[in-house]
C-alpha positions as YAML, in Angstrom:
chain: A
units: angstrom
residues:
- id: 1
  name: MET
  ca: [13.95, 86.72, -42.86]
- id: 2
  name: ALA
  ca: [15.51, 89.92, -41.88]
- id: 3
  name: LEU
  ca: [12.82, 92.90, -41.39]
- id: 4
  name: LEU
  ca: [15.75, 95.32, -40.98]
- id: 5
  name: GLU
  ca: [18.95, 95.48, -43.05]
- id: 6
  name: ILE
  ca: [21.41, 97.70, -42.24]
- id: 7
  name: ARG
  ca: [24.92, 97.65, -44.33]
- id: 8
  name: ASP
  ca: [27.80, 99.88, -44.12]
- id: 9
  name: LEU
  ca: [26.00, 102.50, -42.43]
- id: 10
  name: CYS
  ca: [28.25, 105.64, -41.77]
- id: 11
  name: VAL
  ca: [26.73, 108.86, -39.69]
- id: 12
  name: ASN
  ca: [28.63, 112.23, -39.05]
- id: 13
  name: TYR
  ca: [28.32, 114.94, -36.53]
- id: 14
  name: GLY
  ca: [30.06, 117.53, -38.57]
- id: 15
  name: PRO
  ca: [33.50, 116.57, -38.37]
- id: 16
  name: ILE
  ca: [33.09, 113.82, -36.01]
- id: 17
  name: GLN
  ca: [32.24, 110.02, -37.37]
- id: 18
  name: ALA
  ca: [29.62, 108.50, -34.75]
- id: 19
  name: VAL
  ca: [29.17, 105.65, -36.47]
- id: 20
  name: ARG
  ca: [31.15, 103.77, -39.01]
- id: 21
  name: ASN
  ca: [30.36, 100.97, -41.08]
- id: 22
  name: ILE
  ca: [27.55, 99.32, -38.81]
- id: 23
  name: ASN
  ca: [26.14, 96.21, -40.78]
- id: 24
  name: MET
  ca: [22.94, 94.78, -38.82]
- id: 25
  name: ASP
  ca: [20.38, 92.23, -39.34]
- id: 26
  name: VAL
  ca: [16.73, 92.21, -37.54]
- id: 27
  name: ASP
  ca: [14.78, 89.51, -37.97]
- id: 28
  name: GLU
  ca: [11.48, 89.48, -38.17]
- id: 29
  name: GLY
  ca: [9.21, 88.70, -35.12]
- id: 30
  name: SER
  ca: [12.67, 88.91, -33.00]
- id: 31
  name: ILE
  ca: [14.32, 90.98, -30.44]
- id: 32
  name: VAL
  ca: [17.61, 92.46, -31.07]
- id: 33
  name: ALA
  ca: [19.65, 93.85, -28.58]
- id: 34
  name: LEU
  ca: [22.09, 96.62, -28.98]
- id: 35
  name: LEU
  ca: [24.49, 97.12, -26.22]
- id: 36
  name: GLY
  ca: [27.77, 99.50, -25.46]
- id: 37
  name: ALA
  ca: [28.33, 102.09, -23.39]
- id: 38
  name: ASN
  ca: [27.54, 105.79, -23.33]
- id: 39
  name: GLY
  ca: [28.80, 107.37, -26.56]
- id: 40
  name: ALA
  ca: [29.22, 103.64, -28.26]
- id: 41
  name: GLY
  ca: [26.77, 105.31, -31.13]
- id: 42
  name: LYS
  ca: [23.45, 102.80, -30.16]
- id: 43
  name: THR
  ca: [21.25, 106.00, -29.79]
- id: 44
  name: THR
  ca: [22.68, 107.61, -33.11]
- id: 45
  name: THR
  ca: [21.74, 104.36, -34.81]
- id: 46
  name: LEU
  ca: [18.40, 104.29, -33.96]
- id: 47
  name: ARG
  ca: [17.55, 108.05, -34.71]
- id: 48
  name: THR
  ca: [19.12, 107.19, -38.23]
- id: 49
  name: ILE
  ca: [16.73, 104.15, -38.60]
- id: 50
  name: SER
  ca: [14.02, 106.11, -37.92]
- id: 51
  name: GLY
  ca: [14.78, 108.93, -40.43]
- id: 52
  name: VAL
  ca: [15.87, 111.85, -37.71]
- id: 53
  name: ILE
  ca: [19.19, 111.92, -38.79]
- id: 54
  name: LYS
  ca: [20.55, 111.30, -42.37]
- id: 55
  name: PRO
  ca: [23.35, 108.76, -42.72]
- id: 56
  name: ALA
  ca: [26.53, 110.07, -44.58]
- id: 57
  name: SER
  ca: [26.68, 106.75, -46.51]
- id: 58
  name: GLY
  ca: [25.36, 102.84, -46.48]
- id: 59
  name: SER
  ca: [22.08, 101.39, -46.61]
- id: 60
  name: VAL
  ca: [19.13, 101.33, -44.47]
- id: 61
  name: LYS
  ca: [16.45, 98.48, -45.71]
- id: 62
  name: PHE
  ca: [13.03, 98.11, -44.10]
- id: 63
  name: ASP
  ca: [11.03, 95.07, -45.40]
- id: 64
  name: GLY
  ca: [13.40, 95.56, -48.62]
- id: 65
  name: ASN
  ca: [12.99, 99.30, -49.13]
- id: 66
  name: GLU
  ca: [15.52, 101.68, -48.58]
- id: 67
  name: ILE
  ca: [14.61, 104.12, -45.83]
- id: 68
  name: GLY
  ca: [17.96, 105.89, -45.21]
- id: 69
  name: GLY
  ca: [17.35, 109.44, -45.26]
- id: 70
  name: ARG
  ca: [13.99, 109.44, -45.69]
- id: 71
  name: ARG
  ca: [11.78, 111.64, -43.35]
- id: 72
  name: ALA
  ca: [10.89, 110.56, -40.17]
- id: 73
  name: SER
  ca: [7.20, 110.68, -40.74]
- id: 74
  name: ARG
  ca: [7.61, 108.46, -44.01]
- id: 75
  name: VAL
  ca: [9.85, 106.08, -42.12]
- id: 76
  name: ALA
  ca: [6.82, 105.66, -39.26]
- id: 77
  name: ARG
  ca: [4.12, 105.39, -42.09]
- id: 78
  name: LEU
  ca: [5.86, 102.50, -43.48]
- id: 79
  name: GLY
  ca: [5.86, 100.78, -39.81]
- id: 80
  name: VAL
  ca: [8.78, 101.85, -38.24]
- id: 81
  name: ASN
  ca: [8.38, 103.62, -34.71]
- id: 82
  name: MET
  ca: [10.54, 104.42, -31.65]
- id: 83
  name: SER
  ca: [10.11, 105.19, -28.04]
- id: 84
  name: PRO
  ca: [13.08, 107.40, -27.21]
- id: 85
  name: GLU
  ca: [15.51, 107.63, -24.28]
- id: 86
  name: GLY
  ca: [14.02, 109.96, -21.58]
- id: 87
  name: ARG
  ca: [10.60, 109.41, -22.67]
- id: 88
  name: LEU
  ca: [9.87, 112.47, -24.45]
- id: 89
  name: ILE
  ca: [6.11, 112.48, -23.16]
- id: 90
  name: PHE
  ca: [4.08, 115.96, -23.33]
- id: 91
  name: ASN
  ca: [4.04, 116.54, -19.58]
- id: 92
  name: GLU
  ca: [0.83, 118.76, -19.98]
- id: 93
  name: LEU
  ca: [-1.09, 116.77, -21.88]
- id: 94
  name: SER
  ca: [-3.48, 114.13, -20.42]
- id: 95
  name: VAL
  ca: [-2.59, 110.37, -20.94]
- id: 96
  name: GLU
  ca: [-5.11, 109.72, -23.62]
- id: 97
  name: GLU
  ca: [-3.94, 112.81, -25.79]
- id: 98
  name: ASN
  ca: [-0.20, 111.74, -25.72]
- id: 99
  name: LEU
  ca: [-1.41, 108.30, -26.81]
- id: 100
  name: ARG
  ca: [-3.54, 109.90, -29.96]
- id: 101
  name: ALA
  ca: [-0.53, 111.82, -30.75]
- id: 102
  name: GLY
  ca: [1.30, 108.64, -31.53]
- id: 103
  name: ALA
  ca: [-1.39, 107.76, -34.06]
- id: 104
  name: TYR
  ca: [-0.46, 111.20, -36.13]
- id: 105
  name: CYS
  ca: [0.07, 108.74, -39.12]
- id: 106
  name: ILE
  ca: [-2.91, 106.57, -39.06]
- id: 107
  name: ARG
  ca: [-5.85, 108.56, -41.34]
- id: 108
  name: SER
  ca: [-9.00, 105.89, -40.20]
- id: 109
  name: ARG
  ca: [-10.35, 106.73, -36.96]
- id: 110
  name: ALA
  ca: [-11.75, 103.29, -36.43]
- id: 111
  name: GLU
  ca: [-7.80, 101.88, -36.52]
- id: 112
  name: THR
  ca: [-6.67, 104.68, -34.07]
- id: 113
  name: GLU
  ca: [-9.63, 103.10, -31.79]
- id: 114
  name: ARG
  ca: [-8.47, 99.43, -32.40]
- id: 115
  name: ASN
  ca: [-5.06, 100.45, -31.71]
- id: 116
  name: MET
  ca: [-5.99, 102.42, -28.45]
- id: 117
  name: LYS
  ca: [-7.92, 99.67, -27.48]
- id: 118
  name: ARG
  ca: [-4.90, 97.10, -27.80]
- id: 119
  name: VAL
  ca: [-2.42, 99.89, -26.06]
- id: 120
  name: LEU
  ca: [-5.00, 99.98, -23.08]
- id: 121
  name: THR
  ca: [-4.96, 96.17, -22.68]
- id: 122
  name: LEU
  ca: [-1.43, 96.05, -23.11]
- id: 123
  name: PHE
  ca: [-1.27, 98.71, -20.43]
- id: 124
  name: PRO
  ca: [-4.32, 98.57, -18.26]
- id: 125
  name: ARG
  ca: [-2.54, 101.07, -15.44]
- id: 126
  name: LEU
  ca: [-2.79, 103.93, -18.48]
- id: 127
  name: GLU
  ca: [-6.47, 102.98, -18.82]
- id: 128
  name: GLU
  ca: [-7.07, 104.13, -15.28]
- id: 129
  name: ARG
  ca: [-5.33, 107.26, -16.03]
- id: 130
  name: LEU
  ca: [-6.36, 108.52, -19.27]
- id: 131
  name: LYS
  ca: [-7.64, 112.08, -18.42]
- id: 132
  name: GLN
  ca: [-4.53, 112.55, -15.76]
- id: 133
  name: HIS
  ca: [-1.72, 114.86, -16.79]
- id: 134
  name: ALA
  ca: [1.27, 112.71, -18.05]
- id: 135
  name: GLY
  ca: [3.65, 114.66, -15.98]
- id: 136
  name: THR
  ca: [2.05, 113.47, -13.02]
- id: 137
  name: LEU
  ca: [2.76, 109.98, -13.50]
- id: 138
  name: SER
  ca: [5.44, 108.00, -11.96]
- id: 139
  name: GLY
  ca: [8.61, 107.17, -14.03]
- id: 140
  name: GLY
  ca: [7.33, 103.47, -14.48]
- id: 141
  name: GLU
  ca: [3.77, 104.64, -15.95]
- id: 142
  name: GLN
  ca: [5.61, 107.38, -18.06]
- id: 143
  name: GLN
  ca: [7.86, 104.66, -19.35]
- id: 144
  name: MET
  ca: [4.35, 102.64, -20.27]
- id: 145
  name: LEU
  ca: [3.25, 105.84, -22.32]
- id: 146
  name: ALA
  ca: [6.38, 106.37, -24.62]
- id: 147
  name: ILE
  ca: [6.10, 102.66, -25.43]
- id: 148
  name: GLY
  ca: [2.12, 102.98, -25.82]
- id: 149
  name: ARG
  ca: [2.29, 105.92, -27.81]
- id: 150
  name: ALA
  ca: [4.85, 104.34, -30.42]
- id: 151
  name: LEU
  ca: [2.45, 101.42, -30.36]
- id: 152
  name: MET
  ca: [-0.55, 103.74, -31.51]
- id: 153
  name: SER
  ca: [0.87, 103.80, -35.07]
- id: 154
  name: LYS
  ca: [0.86, 99.86, -34.78]
- id: 155
  name: PRO
  ca: [4.63, 99.60, -35.80]
- id: 156
  name: ARG
  ca: [5.88, 96.27, -36.95]
- id: 157
  name: LEU
  ca: [9.13, 97.31, -35.88]
- id: 158
  name: ILE
  ca: [9.39, 99.11, -32.69]
- id: 159
  name: MET
  ca: [12.84, 100.79, -31.22]
- id: 160
  name: LEU
  ca: [12.91, 101.08, -27.61]
- id: 161
  name: ASP
  ca: [16.15, 103.22, -26.37]
- id: 162
  name: GLU
  ca: [16.88, 102.87, -22.58]
- id: 163
  name: PRO
  ca: [13.18, 101.55, -21.53]
- id: 164
  name: SER
  ca: [14.69, 100.57, -17.84]
- id: 165
  name: MET
  ca: [16.48, 103.82, -17.25]
- id: 166
  name: GLY
  ca: [15.55, 105.34, -13.80]
- id: 167
  name: LEU
  ca: [13.43, 102.95, -12.99]
- id: 168
  name: ALA
  ca: [13.22, 100.70, -9.52]
- id: 169
  name: PRO
  ca: [13.98, 96.94, -9.97]
- id: 170
  name: LEU
  ca: [10.64, 95.74, -9.62]
- id: 171
  name: LEU
  ca: [9.38, 97.88, -12.52]
- id: 172
  name: VAL
  ca: [12.13, 96.96, -14.72]
- id: 173
  name: SER
  ca: [11.18, 93.65, -14.42]
- id: 174
  name: GLN
  ca: [7.36, 94.69, -15.53]
- id: 175
  name: ILE
  ca: [8.65, 96.64, -18.68]
- id: 176
  name: PHE
  ca: [10.68, 93.52, -19.77]
- id: 177
  name: SER
  ca: [7.42, 91.33, -19.31]
- id: 178
  name: ILE
  ca: [5.82, 93.92, -21.73]
- id: 179
  name: ILE
  ca: [8.55, 93.47, -24.18]
- id: 180
  name: ARG
  ca: [8.07, 89.89, -23.91]
- id: 181
  name: GLU
  ca: [4.95, 90.14, -24.72]
- id: 182
  name: LEU
  ca: [5.31, 92.42, -27.52]
- id: 183
  name: LYS
  ca: [7.34, 89.79, -29.28]
- id: 184
  name: ASP
  ca: [4.59, 87.53, -28.60]
- id: 185
  name: THR
  ca: [1.93, 89.77, -30.60]
- id: 186
  name: GLY
  ca: [4.29, 89.68, -33.74]
- id: 187
  name: VAL
  ca: [6.02, 93.22, -32.97]
- id: 188
  name: THR
  ca: [9.83, 93.04, -34.03]
- id: 189
  name: ILE
  ca: [11.80, 94.79, -31.37]
- id: 190
  name: LEU
  ca: [15.24, 96.79, -31.69]
- id: 191
  name: LEU
  ca: [16.45, 97.15, -27.92]
- id: 192
  name: VAL
  ca: [19.11, 99.90, -26.82]
- id: 193
  name: GLU
  ca: [19.41, 98.90, -23.05]
- id: 194
  name: GLN
  ca: [22.31, 99.42, -20.36]
- id: 195
  name: ASN
  ca: [20.97, 96.65, -18.47]
- id: 196
  name: ALA
  ca: [22.99, 93.98, -20.57]
- id: 197
  name: ARG
  ca: [22.23, 91.15, -18.59]
- id: 198
  name: MET
  ca: [18.28, 91.89, -18.76]
- id: 199
  name: ALA
  ca: [18.38, 92.50, -22.38]
- id: 200
  name: LEU
  ca: [20.66, 89.60, -23.28]
- id: 201
  name: ARG
  ca: [17.75, 87.20, -21.29]
- id: 202
  name: ILE
  ca: [14.97, 88.52, -23.28]
- id: 203
  name: ALA
  ca: [16.86, 88.95, -27.00]
- id: 204
  name: ASP
  ca: [17.31, 86.75, -29.75]
- id: 205
  name: ARG
  ca: [20.46, 88.34, -31.15]
- id: 206
  name: ALA
  ca: [22.46, 91.20, -30.14]
- id: 207
  name: TYR
  ca: [25.03, 93.42, -31.14]
- id: 208
  name: VAL
  ca: [27.82, 95.22, -29.16]
- id: 209
  name: LEU
  ca: [28.74, 98.56, -30.33]
- id: 210
  name: GLU
  ca: [32.48, 100.29, -29.38]
- id: 211
  name: THR
  ca: [33.17, 103.66, -30.60]
- id: 212
  name: GLY
  ca: [30.65, 103.67, -33.67]
- id: 213
  name: ARG
  ca: [31.86, 100.07, -34.93]
- id: 214
  name: VAL
  ca: [30.11, 96.51, -34.33]
- id: 215
  name: LYS
  ca: [32.84, 95.05, -32.01]
- id: 216
  name: LEU
  ca: [30.60, 91.80, -31.43]
- id: 217
  name: SER
  ca: [27.33, 90.00, -32.77]
- id: 218
  name: ASP
  ca: [25.89, 86.77, -31.82]
- id: 219
  name: SER
  ca: [23.19, 85.02, -30.35]
- id: 220
  name: ALA
  ca: [22.35, 86.51, -27.14]
- id: 221
  name: ASP
  ca: [22.86, 83.22, -25.30]
- id: 222
  name: ALA
  ca: [26.25, 83.06, -26.71]
- id: 223
  name: LEU
  ca: [26.86, 86.95, -25.63]
- id: 224
  name: LEU
  ca: [25.24, 86.09, -22.39]
- id: 225
  name: ASN
  ca: [28.52, 83.55, -21.67]
- id: 226
  name: ASN
  ca: [31.02, 85.54, -23.45]
- id: 227
  name: ASP
  ca: [34.09, 86.44, -21.46]
- id: 228
  name: GLU
  ca: [34.54, 89.62, -22.84]
- id: 229
  name: VAL
  ca: [30.87, 90.71, -22.72]
- id: 230
  name: GLN
  ca: [30.36, 89.40, -18.80]
- id: 231
  name: LYS
  ca: [33.93, 91.60, -18.02]
- id: 232
  name: ALA
  ca: [32.69, 94.51, -19.72]
- id: 233
  name: TYR
  ca: [28.72, 94.54, -19.32]
- id: 234
  name: LEU
  ca: [27.66, 91.97, -16.90]
- id: 235
  name: GLY
  ca: [29.83, 92.92, -13.96]
- id: 236
  name: GLY
  ca: [31.65, 88.94, -14.05]
...
């Protein structure tokens, strides 16, 4: 069953149509990869789902409820959160303060503490650095912090925008292992990732965007073996 349903979504930046009639489903408990070159509309799609950008037209439904055009804070309270491209952590705040900032929509202190315990179990390295300024963390640790912060609201759907960007290969493998673990805990994941091969290896389904449109969509296994995808994104 689709937890997220997108129908005929269009998004404009002034006179420029950045996203054109996108249709996409994200089944509950799955990992869906969103692939494409820079400027294809991937981040715009995520930002529209999260409520940061208002759609020009079309529908975005989460768990059967229309969320297109709702405020980002409202969308987060419904169970959708995002770890943005570039991490965007608060460098001058501690790791703990960054994590607690992610729980802004949680009213129960007990629930916040449960979520903190869950995040630190998933990212034990962050627990070792709770009082450290976030800006002093390594790139991989900052990425863990960005994902952990997004998890502090205990979302049903988490959107990850380029989680492996700028990381060494060993850290990339660790981040993708964590994404698999998230799926195992029942979190639904929408993943934007330039490392198409790694994304397709862990995803259930994938969509390929080109100039704001869905060019291809299929199971991840099928796209991993698709000649067009191999030539364009996998170096084949």
